[in-house]
C-alpha positions, 0 to 999 in steps of 0.5 A: 124185671117186673113192669107195671103201668101205675095209672100212667106211671111206669113202675119197674121192680127188680132186686129190691129196687123200685123205679118209677118214671112219669110225665112231669110237665111238657115233654118231660119225665121225672125218674125216681128209684128207691131201695126202701118200700116206698118213696120219701114223698119229697118233691124238692125243686118240683114245686109247681102244679103239673099239667094233666098230660097222660104218658103213653106206656108200652110193653114189648120185648127185645131179642138178645143173643145168648152165648150159644148163639141163640136169641132169647126174648127179654121184656122191656117197657117204654114211656112217652110224654110228648117228644120225650120217651124212656125205655127200660130194659130187663136189667133196669137200664134206662135210655132216653130219646127225643123224637125217637133219637137217643140222647142219654143212656145209663152206663152199664157194664155188667152181665145181663145188660142189653148194651152194645159196648163190651167189657161187661165183666167190669161189673159196673152198674148204672145205679149203685146204692151203698148203704150206711149201717142202719141208715140211708144210702150213698148213691152213684148214677152213671150215664154214657158220655156223648162225644161233642156235647157241650153242657152249661148251667149248674149254678155258679162256680169260680172258674172261667169255663162256661162249657162244663164238659170235662169238669168235676163239680162239687155239689155243695154250697160254699161262699162264692159257689152256688150249686143249682143242679140243672144242666143244659145240653147242646143236644137239646135236653135239660137235666135236673138232679132233684136231690139236695144232698151233698155230693158231686158230678163229673161230666167226664169224657168217658162217663157222666157220674152223679153222686149223692153222699146220703139219700133215700131216693134217686130223683132226676127230671129230664126235658127236651126242646129245640133250643135252650129257651124252650128248655128253660121254659119247661124247667121253670114251669115245674120249679117256678119263675121269678116274680116281677122285679120291682121297678124301684129296684132296677136302678143303682144300689149303694153298698160298702163294708160297712156303714157303721152308724146312722149318721154315716148312712144319712151323710152318704144318702144326702150327698147323692141326693144333693148331686141329683143321683137317685139311689134305688137302694142303700144297704146297711151291712153286717154288725149294725147289730149288738151280737149275731142272732139279736137281729136288731140295731145297736142303739149305740150307733143307730139311736133312731133307725125309724127316723133314719129310714123315714128320711131315706124314704123321703129321698126315694131310697129303699133300705136293705139291712143285713141278716145273718143265720148265725146265733152267738151264745151271747145273743139274747135269743140263743138259749131259747133257740137252743132249748127249742131245737131251732138251731143246727145240731152237731153230731159230735164235739162242741155245739158250734158251727161258725166262729167269725167274731163270736162263738155261734151256732147256725139257725135251722131254717128247715124247721117251721118253728125256726122260721116263725121265730126268726121272722117274728124278731126281724119283723119287730126290729126291722120290717115294722120300722120300714125296712124294705129289703133283707140282705140274707148273707152267709146263706150257704150257710158259711160254716167254720168247717164244712164237715157236713157229716157233723151237722143235722137239720130238722129234716135230716142229716146235713149230708142229705139236704144241705144244698137246700138251706139257702132256699129255706133261709130265704123263705123265712122272709119271702113266705112271711112278707108275701103273707102280709101283703108286702109289695114285691119281695126283693131279698139279696142272697149269697147262695140258692138252689133249684127253684130259688128263683121263685122266692124273690131272691137276688143272688150275688157271686159272693166274696170274690177277690178284686182281680182280673181273673176273678172278673173273668170268672164272674162272667162265666158264673153269671151266664151259667147261673142264668141257664140254671134258672136264676135270672136275678143275679149280680156281683160286687162291683170291683170284687169284694176283697183285696181292692186297694183304693190308692192303686191305679191298677185296681181303679182300672179294674173297678172301672171295667167291672162297673161298666159291665155291671150297667148290663147286669140284672142288678147294679150294686157297688160294694166291696171291702176296700183296703187299706184298713186304716180307718180307726175303730169306733170303740174297743169292743171285742167281737170274739177276737178283736175289733171289726174294721170298716173298709175305705169309702166306696161311693161314686166320688171316692175314686177321683174325678176320672172314675166319677165321670165313668160311674156317672155316665154308667148310672145315666145309661142304667136309668135310660135302660129302665123301659128295657129292663122292665121288658126283660125282667118281665120275660124272666117272670113269664117264661124263665129267660135269664137277663144275662144270656149266653150267645147261643141262647139267642142264636142257637143255630150259630155254632160259633155262639156255643163257643163264646164265654167272654161276651153275652146278650143282655136280653134279646137286643143288647150284645155286651162285650166286657173288657177282661184284661188290664190295659186293653183298649180294644177287643174282638167281638163276634156279631151273629147274623143281623145288623148291629149298632154300636150304641156309643157311635151309632155305627152299624155292622153286618152280622156274621163277622168278628169286628175289632171294637174300640174299648177306651177306659170310658166304655166297653163295647155294646151293640144293639140288634137293629 
């Protein structure tokens, strides 16, 4: 092993591999390795300007006992940046320390390694590079497990488990699944897999294994702190923080699948206005266009969108319009985009990536020419008419089949970079809106990646079903995506699909979901409500049949009882506006999520590390959603302090579990006093 101090970075060379470890932010290290002559030069999520801190590098020796009983000195090196340090032994095995205490070590079971565990004959190495013929590498990086460790973050997965220890997670973007590969450990460190390649991670009991299916470099970043708040602060300092949320987007958003005409939108908005209910945002969903990829209103049903938008603005309502990344072959833009290489490429077979209501190919947002082309169209056809926000749907992107080995982008094979698609897709709008001075970019996306928080992205949890199981999954998803650095997040209130408006059981679920949404970063009523009995407007064929619209989905659509619940929740939300401004400001200033796992505010309380069905909304409000049908009370754990039930004013001493009433009109919420 050759060790070099390269201007404060530790460089190690062995058997064709170059390893580089350097200071990268406070108490943090970036670790890269490659089998190429040089690194790719990609910083991926590590986009922010770096502090000028200098790491300390020391070279030393370790004594290793040989087979004949004698000891031999082997070279090793250590790099230290504040509270974090890493040692590399003569076999290239990395060990990471916080304040001198080991917290993570690469897994190595081969001859010549300085590891105390047995079974070196397994011939398992810490970094395994498997080359593709004539191309890049499939990479596996292994770490020793830590008994008793809890792991959180990593984005959004549809499962009830907040603690990810023992979970196998695919690193790939799909509808309702968002990979943001930053993990927060109960041992006081954070770990970013700074690689947008398709792959997977296993947080096993016997092994932690990170895999990238196609890459040039190994690249990960590690930070340490005393508590999760410090880890998120360090992480967002190097990946970026959310802008300050616009105050006029903090209230209630009205949405459904789908408002089909200009008259429908205005009718709904006028009724809310007459009732004295202020909409912050009304959303115009998909197929308001002619065909996918035209990115403009269909004049048949939207004859004068400028006048419509002006009237909505006169009522104080911002207007959001849906944009998809799919381009139908019938689109007026398809031929030009295909000829200029602005679309995803297929490696084999037909040039098709998406087949919903058309024969489509997905745009390639990694190509700067694509970004310029799409923005030019959307600016002329939407923004210049007064559209305030964009709903960037299908932003994983949604694909007809997730054969990543069949797709290629401007920046490389899809297997090497697919996970960064939603971030580049959002930048078509964020970068261009920012460049022309748009005040406070707020765009809604179904997916994101590490660093997406800095591009004005509100993520939502995707097309989830209207079930109690799904509701429970969304609570865990919202808390973990916040721990992965994404503070602007929400769900479709009531779930997206399978909710029958005439079913009393669905109405109960909708009530509980709505009550929870009052205490989400964004409060948005949306869904594709059943039964699908509303007649089509015409018989146009969008590639296999007419497109339905869901049942009505406004506050008044579900009867007097639910309207009273929703109106009360709306008023609660408006009353929270000063507090919302405070916690959105925290997200902007230090990276704290709005939805906070209990241990985020109470890291010294061991019980808080086990709770996944209640959370803190900012530092002051403890929210306990009702997650099962028929429940009219639930247990709530109150950490140290004094807590007041916001509904009754009754106060409770912390450090105990209480049984809180949960009538259909409300969920338990306690304020720290």
